N, C-alpha and C positions, 0 to 999 in steps of 0.2 A: 483470547483477546476479545475484548468487548468494545462497542462504540463508546467513546469518551475516555479511553485509556490514553495516557501519555506514552508515546513510543519513541525509540531511537533508531535511526537509520544505521545499521551495522556496516553498511558499505560507504559511509561518509567519514572522511578524515576528521572533520570538525565535530562529529557526534550529533549531527542534525536532529532536532526534536520536532515532533509533530503530534497531532491529535488524530487518533484512529477513528475513522468515521464508519467503517464497515467493510464488508467483503463484496467485491464486484465479480460477477461471472461473465465470462466471454464464451460465446458459442463458436465452435469451429464450423466454418462454412466455405472453405476454399476448395473448389473443384480440382485444383492442381495438386492438392495434398489430401486425398480422401481418408488417409489413415490417421490424421492428426486428431488429438483429443481436445475436448473443451477444457478450459482452465479457469482458475479463480486467483485473485490477488487482493491485496489490501488497498483500500482507498484512504489516503491520509491528507490532512491539512497540515502543510509544512509552515511553521511560524516564520522562518527566516527567508522564505521566498516571497517575492513581490508579484502582484498582478495576477493574471490568469493562470500562471503556473504554480500558484500556492497550493492547489489541490491536485494530487496525482496518484497514480497507481504504482504499487511496488510488490514484488514477490514477498509472500508472507515469511519466508525464511530469512529475509534481509532486514526484518524489523524485530525489535524486542520491546516488551512492555517495561517501562521504567516506573510508572505509577498507575495502579488500577483505579478506574472510576468507582465511586461508591454508589 
């Protein structure tokens, strides 16, 4: 998956489409759960969403590439 790819949300009943923007890393820093690991997810611009929620993060296994950017 590369920035610019058209992706589909596999968890969406409507087949929501978006533009893959890249990978976002989150550092674990919770003292209440010291064994937790850092994690990464995809950052996607969702076409059908409006306003400030049009860009969001999603687990990489929940999106699939529909059309690769050239």
